[in-house]
N, C-alpha and C positions, 0 to 999 in steps of 0.2 A: 555887691555884686560884682563887683569891679573882680575881686579878688578869686571870686569863684570863675571868672570867663577865664582868669592868668591861669588859675591851676588846670582850667580844661586843655588852656590851648599848650600848657607846658607837656601834659599826660598824651597831648597828639603829637607833639613832637619828640616826646620821648618815645612814642610806639613807633613816627614814622622811621624816625633815626633805626629801630631795634629793625625795622621792617627791610629797609633800606640797606644797614648792614647785611642781613642774611640774605638779602638777594644778591648784594655783591659776593658774599661766602659762595652762592650760588652758581652764580656769573663765573667767580673762578675756578671754582670745580668742574662746570660743565667745558670751561675752557682747558683745564687738563685734560678731563676726557676726551675733548677732541683733538688735543694733541697725541694724547694717547692712540685715538682711536686711527690718527693718520700716521703715524707710526707701524699700528698693527696692517693698515692697508699697504701702506710701503711695504713692510715687512713680505706681506700677503704677496703684494706684486711681484718681490724678491723671488719669492718662493715658487710662484705661480711660473714666472720665467726659469727657474732652476729645473720646475719639476718639468715644462716644456722643453727644456734642453734635454733632463734625462731620457723624456719621452721619445724625443728623433732620436739620440743616441741609442735605445732600448728598441727602438724601430726599427734602426739600421740592422742593429744585432739580431733582429728577429729576421729579416731580411736573408741576412747574411747566415744565420742558422738552416732557414727555409732554402736558400740555394744551395746551402753544403747537405742538407739533407735529400736535396732532389738528387744532387750529385752521387751521394751514398747509394740512394737508390738505386740508379742508374748501374752504378758500380755493382753492387748487388744483384743486378738483374744480369750484368755480364756475364758477374761471376758464375751467376746458375745457369746460363747458358753456355760458359767454358766446361761446368762443372758434367751438364749431360752431356755437351760431345766429347769431353774425356772418357766420360761412364761409356759413350758408345764405340769410342778408340778403344777402350779397356776391352769391351764387348769380342769389338773386331778382331783383337790381338788374340783375346783368348781362344777364339775360332779359329786364327789362323795356324795356332799355338799346336791347337787339337789336331789340325791339319799336320800339320809338319808332325807332329808325333807319331801321328798315323802312318805317314808317309816313311818317318826313320825306322818303324816295326816292319814296315814294308820291304824298303831296303836292305835292313839288317839279315834280313832272310835272302837276299842274294850272297853267295860266297865272298869271303873277305878276299880282297885283292883282285877282284875279277878281270877287270881290264891291267894288269901288272904283271901278269905273271911269267911274261917273254917265254911262252912254251914254244912259239915257234919262231924262226929265223926270220929276219926282215928282207921281204920283198921288194922288189921296184913299184912302180905306180905304170903298168903299163896294161895293154890287153892281156898279151901274151905272160905276163907274169900272173895275173888273175889265172888264166886257165891251167897254169903250169902247176899252181898251189891247189886249185881247188880237185886238178887230178892226182894229187897228192893225199888232199884230207878223206879220210876215213870216217864213215857215222858209225858212230860209237854204240850204236841199238839198232836194234831193226825197228821200222817202223810199227808201232802199237797206240790206236785209238785212245784216246783219253790220256797216254802213259807218256807217250813217246811220236807223238804226231807230226804234223807240219809244223805246229806252233812251235813245239820243242825245240824241232830240227831247226827253225829259220834263226830260233836265239842262238843256239850251238852255232850254227855258221857264223852270224854275226859276231858272236866272239871271237869264233878263229881268226876271220878276215881283218878283224880288228888288232887280234893281238900278232898276226903278222905283216902289221903294217897299212891295210887298205881302209880308207875311209867308205863304212859298210851300215847300213839300217835294216831294220826289219818291216816286212811290208805285210799290212795287215787288210785282207779282202772281207766278206760276209761270211764266207765257208773254207776260205785258204789262206795261207801264209807263205813268204818267201821271203827274199832279199834283194834289198837294192845295193850298189858299189860305184860310186864314182870314181874313175879311171881317166886319165891324163885328159880331163874336160870333159868325157862323156859318162853318160849314165849308162849303166849297165842291168840286168836284173837276172837274179841268180835263184834256182828252184835246187833245192838238192833232195827233196822228199822224196824220190824213188829208189836215193843212196848212190846215183851218178849226178853229178853237175851238168845242168839245162841253161845254157846263159843265151840271153838274148834281149834285145833292144826295147823292143814292145810285142807283144802276143795278142792280139782281139780276143784268143779263146781264155783268154786269164778274166776272172772276176773282176770290176772295177773297183782299184784300192780305195779302201775307208779311212787307213791311217798310215802314217810312216813316222815309226819312232826311232830317233837317234839312237838309243842305247837302251839295255834293257832295263833300266829304272824307268824309262818313258812308258813302256810297256807293264810293267806291272802298276805304274802308277795310274794309268787308261783302267785296266780291269779292276784296279785296286786288290790285288789277289798276283801272288806267283803260279799259281795250279796252272797257269796255260804256258807257262815257259822253265818251269823248272827240271831242266835238263839233268842238271848237275846232281838232282835228288836220285837218278835214275844210275847215273854213271859214275858218279862220285867229280870231285873237283881235286884239279884239273885231272880233268881224262885219259885213261892209258890208252897207247896202242892205239893212236887214233892220225896217223900216218901208215898210209899206204906204203910198203918196201918194194 
């Protein structure tokens, strides 16, 4: 009986030792796993910290990119406005160029050297000089409606006066045209539509002045045509035998 009990105790001891050894191994394994998990946690914390830092860096880059994108959007908008302004300016320039080309075509219908022929001798700047010049000036064609009427005559007289050194203008009313001359600080009016000079300072019998033209170019520009003023197409340029003998 005693031997049986000893054998049972021996078996129990062996089993207990085996179980204890197994538990010891399990504990060591768990310890190793815990250590491994701790390292993983530490590594994950480091990774999380790095990811947070990278996130902050990326966030700042995103903000910078958004700021740059907004700046680019503003620049694009500004460039669009500038482009539209340039298009409008180009359109305006094209209109102006077209207008200038039209004027040039008009002006080219005026004889070359219109104001630089030196056909007449130079006169002084007095009323007596003005009267003396006009008394010798001959109208090179008879009055003819729509061909050589007051508008052509006033244009012709303005050319002759300027050529002789006077400061002359073309005066336009609703139904008549004549000339204005500035002499010795005073303004005089001249009408030679009858063929003879009529010089006056003011005359209420005359129609109200609509426009005063400094030269033939302003006159043709106003009418967009040379038809009203082209005396040269009737008598030639420069005209012949225009000074009374």
